[in-house]
TIVO-2410 file (N, C-alpha, C; in nm, 3 decimals):
# residues 157
REC num residu      c1      c2      c3 atome chaine
REC   1      X  10.202   2.274   2.955     N      A
REC   1      X  10.137   2.169   3.034    CA      A
REC   1      X  10.001   2.136   2.971     C      A
REC   2      X   9.978   2.009   2.946     N      A
REC   2      X   9.856   1.964   2.880    CA      A
REC   2      X   9.750   1.912   2.974     C      A
REC   3      X   9.775   1.925   3.106     N      A
REC   3      X   9.675   1.877   3.200    CA      A
REC   3      X   9.631   1.991   3.293     C      A
REC   4      X   9.511   1.975   3.345     N      A
REC   4      X   9.454   2.075   3.435    CA      A
REC   4      X   9.507   2.052   3.576     C      A
REC   5      X   9.470   2.141   3.667     N      A
REC   5      X   9.508   2.128   3.807    CA      A
REC   5      X   9.453   1.998   3.867     C      A
REC   6      X   9.347   1.943   3.805     N      A
REC   6      X   9.288   1.817   3.850    CA      A
REC   6      X   9.357   1.696   3.790     C      A
REC   7      X   9.455   1.721   3.703     N      A
REC   7      X   9.526   1.612   3.638    CA      A
REC   7      X   9.454   1.556   3.517     C      A
REC   8      X   9.361   1.632   3.463     N      A
REC   8      X   9.284   1.589   3.346    CA      A
REC   8      X   9.338   1.657   3.220     C      A
REC   9      X   9.322   1.593   3.108     N      A
REC   9      X   9.363   1.649   2.980    CA      A
REC   9      X   9.286   1.779   2.954     C      A
REC  10      X   9.359   1.887   2.924     N      A
REC  10      X   9.296   2.019   2.907    CA      A
REC  10      X   9.194   2.021   2.794     C      A
REC  11      X   9.228   1.966   2.679     N      A
REC  11      X   9.137   1.969   2.565    CA      A
REC  11      X   9.009   1.892   2.595     C      A
REC  12      X   9.023   1.777   2.656     N      A
REC  12      X   8.906   1.697   2.689    CA      A
REC  12      X   8.822   1.765   2.796     C      A
REC  13      X   8.888   1.834   2.888     N      A
REC  13      X   8.817   1.903   2.995    CA      A
REC  13      X   8.738   2.021   2.939     C      A
REC  14      X   8.795   2.093   2.844     N      A
REC  14      X   8.723   2.204   2.780    CA      A
REC  14      X   8.598   2.151   2.710     C      A
REC  15      X   8.611   2.039   2.641     N      A
REC  15      X   8.495   1.979   2.573    CA      A
REC  15      X   8.390   1.936   2.674     C      A
REC  16      X   8.433   1.875   2.784     N      A
REC  16      X   8.338   1.833   2.887    CA      A
REC  16      X   8.264   1.953   2.944     C      A
REC  17      X   8.336   2.060   2.974     N      A
REC  17      X   8.272   2.181   3.027    CA      A
REC  17      X   8.172   2.239   2.927     C      A
REC  18      X   8.206   2.235   2.799     N      A
REC  18      X   8.115   2.283   2.694    CA      A
REC  18      X   7.989   2.197   2.690     C      A
REC  19      X   8.008   2.066   2.695     N      A
REC  19      X   7.893   1.974   2.695    CA      A
REC  19      X   7.809   1.992   2.820     C      A
REC  20      X   7.873   2.015   2.933     N      A
REC  20      X   7.799   2.039   3.057    CA      A
REC  20      X   7.717   2.168   3.048     C      A
REC  21      X   7.768   2.267   2.976     N      A
REC  21      X   7.690   2.390   2.956    CA      A
REC  21      X   7.566   2.364   2.872     C      A
REC  22      X   7.574   2.273   2.776     N      A
REC  22      X   7.456   2.235   2.698    CA      A
REC  22      X   7.354   2.170   2.792     C      A
REC  23      X   7.403   2.081   2.878     N      A
REC  23      X   7.315   2.017   2.975    CA      A
REC  23      X   7.255   2.121   3.070     C      A
REC  24      X   7.336   2.214   3.115     N      A
REC  24      X   7.288   2.321   3.205    CA      A
REC  24      X   7.176   2.400   3.137     C      A
REC  25      X   7.196   2.438   3.013     N      A
REC  25      X   7.094   2.514   2.941    CA      A
REC  25      X   6.963   2.435   2.931     C      A
REC  26      X   6.974   2.308   2.900     N      A
REC  26      X   6.855   2.225   2.887    CA      A
REC  26      X   6.787   2.204   3.021     C      A
REC  27      X   6.863   2.190   3.127     N      A
REC  27      X   6.803   2.178   3.260    CA      A
REC  27      X   6.732   2.307   3.301     C      A
REC  28      X   6.787   2.421   3.263     N      A
REC  28      X   6.723   2.547   3.298    CA      A
REC  28      X   6.587   2.560   3.228     C      A
REC  29      X   6.580   2.521   3.102     N      A
REC  29      X   6.453   2.527   3.030    CA      A
REC  29      X   6.356   2.425   3.088     C      A
REC  30      X   6.404   2.305   3.118     N      A
REC  30      X   6.322   2.202   3.181    CA      A
REC  30      X   6.267   2.252   3.315     C      A
REC  31      X   6.353   2.315   3.394     N      A
REC  31      X   6.312   2.370   3.524    CA      A
REC  31      X   6.198   2.470   3.507     C      A
REC  32      X   6.212   2.561   3.412     N      A
REC  32      X   6.107   2.661   3.390    CA      A
REC  32      X   5.978   2.595   3.345     C      A
REC  33      X   5.989   2.493   3.261     N      A
REC  33      X   5.868   2.420   3.220    CA      A
REC  33      X   5.801   2.354   3.340     C      A
REC  34      X   5.881   2.295   3.428     N      A
REC  34      X   5.826   2.232   3.548    CA      A
REC  34      X   5.753   2.333   3.636     C      A
REC  35      X   5.810   2.453   3.648     N      A
REC  35      X   5.742   2.557   3.727    CA      A
REC  35      X   5.606   2.588   3.666     C      A
REC  36      X   5.603   2.603   3.534     N      A
REC  36      X   5.477   2.631   3.466    CA      A
REC  36      X   5.377   2.517   3.481     C      A
REC  37      X   5.424   2.395   3.471     N      A
REC  37      X   5.336   2.279   3.488    CA      A
REC  37      X   5.279   2.278   3.630     C      A
REC  38      X   5.362   2.305   3.726     N      A
REC  38      X   5.321   2.309   3.867    CA      A
REC  38      X   5.212   2.414   3.888     C      A
REC  39      X   5.233   2.531   3.831     N      A
REC  39      X   5.138   2.640   3.850    CA      A
REC  39      X   5.007   2.618   3.774     C      A
REC  40      X   5.015   2.560   3.656     N      A
REC  40      X   4.900   2.558   3.565    CA      A
REC  40      X   4.822   2.428   3.558     C      A
REC  41      X   4.867   2.325   3.627     N      A
REC  41      X   4.798   2.196   3.618    CA      A
REC  41      X   4.654   2.209   3.669     C      A
REC  42      X   4.563   2.139   3.600     N      A
REC  42      X   4.422   2.141   3.636    CA      A
REC  42      X   4.367   2.000   3.626     C      A
REC  43      X   4.251   1.979   3.684     N      A
REC  43      X   4.181   1.853   3.667    CA      A
REC  43      X   4.187   1.763   3.790     C      A
REC  44      X   4.138   1.642   3.770     N      A
REC  44      X   4.123   1.547   3.881    CA      A
REC  44      X   4.255   1.504   3.943     C      A
REC  45      X   4.363   1.517   3.869     N      A
REC  45      X   4.495   1.478   3.920    CA      A
REC  45      X   4.574   1.598   3.974     C      A
REC  46      X   4.505   1.710   3.993     N      A
REC  46      X   4.572   1.833   4.037    CA      A
REC  46      X   4.659   1.811   4.160     C      A
REC  47      X   4.601   1.759   4.268     N      A
REC  47      X   4.674   1.750   4.395    CA      A
REC  47      X   4.797   1.660   4.382     C      A
REC  48      X   4.781   1.548   4.318     N      A
REC  48      X   4.892   1.454   4.298    CA      A
REC  48      X   5.003   1.515   4.214     C      A
REC  49      X   4.966   1.575   4.100     N      A
REC  49      X   5.068   1.627   4.008    CA      A
REC  49      X   5.126   1.759   4.055     C      A
REC  50      X   5.047   1.843   4.119     N      A
REC  50      X   5.099   1.970   4.171    CA      A
REC  50      X   5.217   1.943   4.265     C      A
REC  51      X   5.201   1.848   4.353     N      A
REC  51      X   5.308   1.812   4.447    CA      A
REC  51      X   5.425   1.745   4.374     C      A
REC  52      X   5.396   1.657   4.281     N      A
REC  52      X   5.501   1.586   4.207    CA      A
REC  52      X   5.584   1.683   4.125     C      A
REC  53      X   5.520   1.778   4.058     N      A
REC  53      X   5.593   1.875   3.977    CA      A
REC  53      X   5.682   1.964   4.063     C      A
REC  54      X   5.635   1.997   4.183     N      A
REC  54      X   5.719   2.074   4.275    CA      A
REC  54      X   5.841   1.992   4.315     C      A
REC  55      X   5.821   1.865   4.343     N      A
REC  55      X   5.934   1.776   4.375    CA      A
REC  55      X   6.035   1.775   4.259     C      A
REC  56      X   5.984   1.766   4.137     N      A
REC  56      X   6.072   1.764   4.020    CA      A
REC  56      X   6.148   1.894   4.001     C      A
REC  57      X   6.080   2.010   4.019     N      A
REC  57      X   6.154   2.135   3.997    CA      A
REC  57      X   6.253   2.161   4.109     C      A
REC  58      X   6.223   2.118   4.232     N      A
REC  58      X   6.323   2.132   4.339    CA      A
REC  58      X   6.445   2.045   4.311     C      A
REC  59      X   6.423   1.923   4.263     N      A
REC  59      X   6.533   1.835   4.226    CA      A
REC  59      X   6.614   1.895   4.111     C      A
REC  60      X   6.546   1.951   4.012     N      A
REC  60      X   6.614   2.012   3.898    CA      A
REC  60      X   6.699   2.131   3.941     C      A
REC  61      X   6.648   2.207   4.035     N      A
REC  61      X   6.724   2.323   4.085    CA      A
REC  61      X   6.855   2.277   4.149     C      A
REC  62      X   6.851   2.169   4.222     N      A
REC  62      X   6.973   2.113   4.283    CA      A
REC  62      X   7.069   2.066   4.174     C      A
REC  63      X   7.016   1.997   4.074     N      A
REC  63      X   7.100   1.947   3.964    CA      A
REC  63      X   7.163   2.062   3.886     C      A
REC  64      X   7.087   2.168   3.864     N      A
REC  64      X   7.140   2.285   3.794    CA      A
REC  64      X   7.262   2.339   3.868     C      A
REC  65      X   7.252   2.349   3.999     N      A
REC  65      X   7.364   2.398   4.079    CA      A
REC  65      X   7.483   2.303   4.071     C      A
REC  66      X   7.456   2.173   4.077     N      A
REC  66      X   7.564   2.074   4.067    CA      A
REC  66      X   7.635   2.083   3.932     C      A
REC  67      X   7.558   2.098   3.826     N      A
REC  67      X   7.617   2.109   3.692    CA      A
REC  67      X   7.703   2.234   3.681     C      A
REC  68      X   7.650   2.347   3.726     N      A
REC  68      X   7.726   2.473   3.719    CA      A
REC  68      X   7.855   2.464   3.802     C      A
REC  69      X   7.845   2.405   3.919     N      A
REC  69      X   7.964   2.391   4.003    CA      A
REC  69      X   8.065   2.294   3.943     C      A
REC  70      X   8.018   2.192   3.872     N      A
REC  70      X   8.111   2.101   3.805    CA      A
REC  70      X   8.183   2.173   3.693     C      A
REC  71      X   8.111   2.256   3.619     N      A
REC  71      X   8.174   2.337   3.513    CA      A
REC  71      X   8.284   2.423   3.574     C      A
REC  72      X   8.255   2.487   3.686     N      A
REC  72      X   8.355   2.570   3.754    CA      A
REC  72      X   8.473   2.486   3.803     C      A
REC  73      X   8.444   2.368   3.855     N      A
REC  73      X   8.551   2.278   3.901    CA      A
REC  73      X   8.645   2.243   3.786     C      A
REC  74      X   8.588   2.230   3.667     N      A
REC  74      X   8.669   2.200   3.548    CA      A
REC  74      X   8.731   2.325   3.489     C      A
REC  75      X   8.721   2.436   3.560     N      A
REC  75      X   8.776   2.566   3.522    CA      A
REC  75      X   8.706   2.626   3.399     C      A
REC  76      X   8.580   2.590   3.382     N      A
REC  76      X   8.498   2.650   3.278    CA      A
REC  76      X   8.411   2.759   3.337     C      A
REC  77      X   8.327   2.815   3.253     N      A
REC  77      X   8.237   2.922   3.297    CA      A
REC  77      X   8.094   2.880   3.265     C      A
REC  78      X   8.009   2.864   3.366     N      A
REC  78      X   7.872   2.824   3.339    CA      A
REC  78      X   7.792   2.935   3.270     C      A
REC  79      X   7.713   2.893   3.173     N      A
REC  79      X   7.622   2.987   3.107    CA      A
REC  79      X   7.520   3.036   3.209     C      A
REC  80      X   7.471   3.159   3.188     N      A
REC  80      X   7.379   3.213   3.288    CA      A
REC  80      X   7.277   3.312   3.232     C      A
REC  81      X   7.257   3.309   3.101     N      A
REC  81      X   7.155   3.398   3.046    CA      A
REC  81      X   7.046   3.317   2.975     C      A
REC  82      X   6.926   3.371   2.975     N      A
REC  82      X   6.816   3.304   2.906    CA      A
REC  82      X   6.844   3.289   2.758     C      A
REC  83      X   6.910   3.387   2.700     N      A
REC  83      X   6.945   3.381   2.558    CA      A
REC  83      X   7.032   3.259   2.529     C      A
REC  84      X   7.132   3.236   2.614     N      A
REC  84      X   7.219   3.119   2.597    CA      A
REC  84      X   7.140   2.990   2.616     C      A
REC  85      X   7.055   2.988   2.717     N      A
REC  85      X   6.977   2.867   2.745    CA      A
REC  85      X   6.887   2.831   2.627     C      A
REC  86      X   6.813   2.929   2.578     N      A
REC  86      X   6.717   2.898   2.471    CA      A
REC  86      X   6.788   2.863   2.340     C      A
REC  87      X   6.906   2.919   2.318     N      A
REC  87      X   6.977   2.887   2.194    CA      A
REC  87      X   7.031   2.744   2.194     C      A
REC  88      X   7.052   2.687   2.311     N      A
REC  88      X   7.106   2.550   2.321    CA      A
REC  88      X   7.002   2.445   2.357     C      A
REC  89      X   6.883   2.489   2.393     N      A
REC  89      X   6.783   2.396   2.446    CA      A
REC  89      X   6.726   2.304   2.339     C      A
REC  90      X   6.717   2.178   2.376     N      A
REC  90      X   6.654   2.076   2.292    CA      A
REC  90      X   6.530   2.020   2.360     C      A
REC  91      X   6.515   2.045   2.490     N      A
REC  91      X   6.398   1.996   2.562    CA      A
REC  91      X   6.276   2.077   2.519     C      A
REC  92      X   6.159   2.014   2.522     N      A
REC  92      X   6.038   2.089   2.485    CA      A
REC  92      X   6.003   2.194   2.590     C      A
REC  93      X   5.946   2.303   2.544     N      A
REC  93      X   5.899   2.408   2.633    CA      A
REC  93      X   5.750   2.384   2.658     C      A
REC  94      X   5.713   2.378   2.785     N      A
REC  94      X   5.574   2.352   2.821    CA      A
REC  94      X   5.502   2.484   2.845     C      A
REC  95      X   5.459   2.546   2.737     N      A
REC  95      X   5.390   2.675   2.747    CA      A
REC  95      X   5.240   2.652   2.758     C      A
REC  96      X   5.181   2.705   2.864     N      A
REC  96      X   5.036   2.699   2.886    CA      A
REC  96      X   4.980   2.557   2.888     C      A
REC  97      X   5.055   2.464   2.943     N      A
REC  97      X   5.008   2.326   2.954    CA      A
REC  97      X   4.937   2.309   3.088     C      A
REC  98      X   4.811   2.269   3.083     N      A
REC  98      X   4.736   2.245   3.206    CA      A
REC  98      X   4.677   2.105   3.212     C      A
REC  99      X   4.679   2.033   3.102     N      A
REC  99      X   4.626   1.897   3.095    CA      A
REC  99      X   4.725   1.798   3.156     C      A
REC 100      X   4.675   1.708   3.240     N      A
REC 100      X   4.762   1.616   3.312    CA      A
REC 100      X   4.844   1.525   3.220     C      A
REC 101      X   4.780   1.463   3.122     N      A
REC 101      X   4.851   1.372   3.032    CA      A
REC 101      X   4.956   1.446   2.951     C      A
REC 102      X   4.919   1.560   2.897     N      A
REC 102      X   5.014   1.640   2.820    CA      A
REC 102      X   5.132   1.683   2.907     C      A
REC 103      X   5.106   1.721   3.031     N      A
REC 103      X   5.212   1.763   3.122    CA      A
REC 103      X   5.310   1.650   3.149     C      A
REC 104      X   5.258   1.532   3.177     N      A
REC 104      X   5.346   1.417   3.206    CA      A
REC 104      X   5.424   1.378   3.080     C      A
REC 105      X   5.361   1.388   2.964     N      A
REC 105      X   5.433   1.360   2.840    CA      A
REC 105      X   5.547   1.459   2.817     C      A
REC 106      X   5.527   1.585   2.852     N      A
REC 106      X   5.635   1.684   2.842    CA      A
REC 106      X   5.752   1.643   2.930     C      A
REC 107      X   5.723   1.596   3.050     N      A
REC 107      X   5.829   1.553   3.141    CA      A
REC 107      X   5.903   1.434   3.084     C      A
REC 108      X   5.832   1.335   3.035     N      A
REC 108      X   5.896   1.217   2.976    CA      A
REC 108      X   5.984   1.257   2.858     C      A
REC 109      X   5.932   1.341   2.770     N      A
REC 109      X   6.010   1.384   2.654    CA      A
REC 109      X   6.131   1.469   2.694     C      A
REC 110      X   6.114   1.551   2.795     N      A
REC 110      X   6.226   1.633   2.843    CA      A
REC 110      X   6.334   1.545   2.904     C      A
REC 111      X   6.294   1.452   2.987     N      A
REC 111      X   6.392   1.363   3.049    CA      A
REC 111      X   6.463   1.276   2.946     C      A
REC 112      X   6.392   1.235   2.843     N      A
REC 112      X   6.455   1.157   2.736    CA      A
REC 112      X   6.564   1.239   2.667     C      A
REC 113      X   6.535   1.366   2.644     N      A
REC 113      X   6.635   1.455   2.582    CA      A
REC 113      X   6.753   1.477   2.676     C      A
REC 114      X   6.726   1.499   2.804     N      A
REC 114      X   6.834   1.516   2.901    CA      A
REC 114      X   6.921   1.391   2.907     C      A
REC 115      X   6.858   1.274   2.904     N      A
REC 115      X   6.933   1.148   2.906    CA      A
REC 115      X   7.027   1.138   2.786     C      A
REC 116      X   6.980   1.180   2.672     N      A
REC 116      X   7.063   1.176   2.551    CA      A
REC 116      X   7.189   1.262   2.569     C      A
REC 117      X   7.171   1.381   2.621     N      A
REC 117      X   7.285   1.471   2.646    CA      A
REC 117      X   7.377   1.412   2.753     C      A
REC 118      X   7.319   1.360   2.858     N      A
REC 118      X   7.398   1.303   2.968    CA      A
REC 118      X   7.480   1.182   2.924     C      A
REC 119      X   7.424   1.102   2.835     N      A
REC 119      X   7.498   0.985   2.786    CA      A
REC 119      X   7.617   1.027   2.701     C      A
REC 120      X   7.604   1.133   2.627     N      A
REC 120      X   7.717   1.187   2.550    CA      A
REC 120      X   7.826   1.232   2.647     C      A
REC 121      X   7.786   1.302   2.752     N      A
REC 121      X   7.882   1.350   2.852    CA      A
REC 121      X   7.944   1.231   2.927     C      A
REC 122      X   7.863   1.132   2.960     N      A
REC 122      X   7.913   1.012   3.030    CA      A
REC 122      X   8.022   0.943   2.948     C      A
REC 123      X   7.996   0.927   2.820     N      A
REC 123      X   8.093   0.863   2.732    CA      A
REC 123      X   8.223   0.945   2.725     C      A
REC 124      X   8.208   1.075   2.706     N      A
REC 124      X   8.326   1.162   2.694    CA      A
REC 124      X   8.402   1.172   2.826     C      A
REC 125      X   8.330   1.179   2.937     N      A
REC 125      X   8.398   1.192   3.067    CA      A
REC 125      X   8.469   1.062   3.103     C      A
REC 126      X   8.415   0.949   3.061     N      A
REC 126      X   8.483   0.822   3.081    CA      A
REC 126      X   8.613   0.818   3.002     C      A
REC 127      X   8.605   0.862   2.877     N      A
REC 127      X   8.722   0.867   2.789    CA      A
REC 127      X   8.828   0.963   2.845     C      A
REC 128      X   8.784   1.068   2.912     N      A
REC 128      X   8.876   1.170   2.966    CA      A
REC 128      X   8.926   1.134   3.106     C      A
REC 129      X   8.883   1.020   3.158     N      A
REC 129      X   8.920   0.978   3.295    CA      A
REC 129      X   8.872   1.080   3.399     C      A
REC 130      X   8.760   1.143   3.370     N      A
REC 130      X   8.700   1.245   3.456    CA      A
REC 130      X   8.593   1.179   3.543     C      A
REC 131      X   8.637   1.119   3.652     N      A
REC 131      X   8.546   1.043   3.738    CA      A
REC 131      X   8.441   1.130   3.804     C      A
REC 132      X   8.473   1.255   3.835     N      A
REC 132      X   8.375   1.344   3.898    CA      A
REC 132      X   8.254   1.367   3.809     C      A
REC 133      X   8.278   1.400   3.684     N      A
REC 133      X   8.169   1.422   3.590    CA      A
REC 133      X   8.100   1.289   3.558     C      A
REC 134      X   8.179   1.185   3.541     N      A
REC 134      X   8.125   1.054   3.510    CA      A
REC 134      X   8.029   1.007   3.618     C      A
REC 135      X   8.066   1.022   3.742     N      A
REC 135      X   7.982   0.981   3.854    CA      A
REC 135      X   7.853   1.061   3.858     C      A
REC 136      X   7.864   1.191   3.836     N      A
REC 136      X   7.746   1.277   3.835    CA      A
REC 136      X   7.648   1.233   3.727     C      A
REC 137      X   7.699   1.209   3.607     N      A
REC 137      X   7.613   1.168   3.496    CA      A
REC 137      X   7.549   1.032   3.524     C      A
REC 138      X   7.625   0.940   3.580     N      A
REC 138      X   7.570   0.807   3.614    CA      A
REC 138      X   7.454   0.821   3.712     C      A
REC 139      X   7.472   0.905   3.813     N      A
REC 139      X   7.366   0.926   3.912    CA      A
REC 139      X   7.242   0.989   3.848     C      A
REC 140      X   7.262   1.091   3.765     N      A
REC 140      X   7.149   1.157   3.698    CA      A
REC 140      X   7.075   1.057   3.610     C      A
REC 141      X   7.150   0.980   3.532     N      A
REC 141      X   7.090   0.886   3.438    CA      A
REC 141      X   7.005   0.782   3.510     C      A
REC 142      X   7.059   0.721   3.615     N      A
REC 142      X   6.985   0.618   3.688    CA      A
REC 142      X   6.854   0.674   3.743     C      A
REC 143      X   6.860   0.792   3.801     N      A
REC 143      X   6.741   0.854   3.860    CA      A
REC 143      X   6.638   0.890   3.753     C      A
REC 144      X   6.684   0.946   3.643     N      A
REC 144      X   6.591   0.989   3.538    CA      A
REC 144      X   6.530   0.872   3.463     C      A
REC 145      X   6.605   0.764   3.446     N      A
REC 145      X   6.547   0.645   3.385    CA      A
REC 145      X   6.431   0.593   3.470     C      A
REC 146      X   6.450   0.592   3.600     N      A
REC 146      X   6.344   0.547   3.690    CA      A
REC 146      X   6.223   0.641   3.683     C      A
REC 147      X   6.247   0.770   3.676     N      A
REC 147      X   6.137   0.866   3.666    CA      A
REC 147      X   6.060   0.847   3.536     C      A
REC 148      X   6.129   0.823   3.427     N      A
REC 148      X   6.061   0.797   3.300    CA      A
REC 148      X   5.974   0.673   3.312     C      A
REC 149      X   6.027   0.567   3.372     N      A
REC 149      X   5.948   0.446   3.392    CA      A
REC 149      X   5.821   0.477   3.473     C      A
REC 150      X   5.836   0.552   3.582     N      A
REC 150      X   5.721   0.585   3.667    CA      A
REC 150      X   5.619   0.672   3.594     C      A
REC 151      X   5.667   0.772   3.521     N      A
REC 151      X   5.575   0.860   3.447    CA      A
REC 151      X   5.504   0.783   3.337     C      A
REC 152      X   5.575   0.693   3.268     N      A
REC 152      X   5.511   0.609   3.167    CA      A
REC 152      X   5.409   0.515   3.230     C      A
REC 153      X   5.438   0.466   3.350     N      A
REC 153      X   5.341   0.381   3.421    CA      A
REC 153      X   5.216   0.463   3.453     C      A
REC 154      X   5.236   0.587   3.496     N      A
REC 154      X   5.122   0.676   3.523    CA      A
REC 154      X   5.038   0.696   3.397     C      A
REC 155      X   5.108   0.709   3.282     N      A
REC 155      X   5.039   0.727   3.154    CA      A
REC 155      X   4.974   0.598   3.103     C      A
REC 156      X   5.004   0.486   3.170     N      A
REC 156      X   4.947   0.358   3.127    CA      A
REC 156      X   5.024   0.293   3.015     C      A
REC 157      X   5.150   0.332   2.998     N      A
REC 157      X   5.233   0.276   2.889    CA      A
REC 157      X   5.322   0.165   2.941     C      A
***
């Protein structure tokens, strides 16, 4: 049998689950960076950004769970170690960032990288007729594009 219990092509589903694990790893690193930004932000924009970064890491935590559960739905196994996350991560790590502009730039660059990964998954999930993954990626992309626009507006770009 070449299809999964969901009626999807097995080979394409394995690839989608693998790609989702790359996204999961990158979201985990992004999440940790957001926590650090939240804790370490300083300056005149502290109150505004401290709250915003908390909003972002709470949202990322929800997305991480959704991605892992989608991997499981596709009968894959979600990655769950820091070693796996860091080996696959393409998002920048925000170590000891306390400057407001630098922090927001890290978020914009991270979201840009996540968008790149999500678009690859969107294309592949569309080709695989995997509407569940496709819908999830579409939702993530629309939200993150808007966040990039807002963060760039904050930066004056």
